[in-house]
C-alpha positions in Angstrom: 48.5 43.2 139.1 51.1 44.9 136.9 48.6 47.8 136.4 48.7 48.4 140.0 52.3 48.4 140.2 52.6 50.8 137.5 50.2 53.1 139.3 52.1 52.9 142.2 55.4 53.8 140.4 53.7 56.9 138.7 52.7 58.2 142.0 56.0 57.7 143.5 57.5 59.6 140.5 55.0 62.4 140.9 56.0 62.8 144.5 59.6 62.8 143.7 59.1 65.6 141.2 57.1 67.6 143.7 59.8 67.2 146.3 62.6 68.0 143.7 60.6 71.2 142.7 60.1 72.0 146.3 64.0 71.4 147.0 64.8 73.7 144.0 62.5 76.4 145.3 64.2 76.4 148.6 67.3 76.6 147.2 66.6 79.4 144.9 65.2 81.3 148.2 68.4 80.8 150.1 70.6 81.8 147.1 68.7 84.9 147.1 69.2 85.6 150.8 72.9 84.9 150.2 73.0 87.4 147.3 71.3 90.1 149.5 73.8 89.4 152.4 76.7 89.6 150.1 75.5 92.9 148.6 74.9 94.3 152.0 78.4 93.3 153.0 79.8 94.8 149.9 78.3 98.3 150.7 79.5 97.9 154.3 83.1 97.2 153.4 83.5 99.6 150.4 82.0 102.6 152.2 
C-alpha cells in the first residue's frame, strides 16, 4: 500500500516539475516579447 502511495507522489512531483518548466518557458517567451516591444518603442521615441 505504501509503495502505491509513493508512486502517486512521484508522478505528481513529475507533473508539477513539467508544469513549472512550462510556466518558466512561457514566462521567458513573454519577457522576450516585452523586450522586443521596448526596443521598438525606444527606436520610435529616440528617432
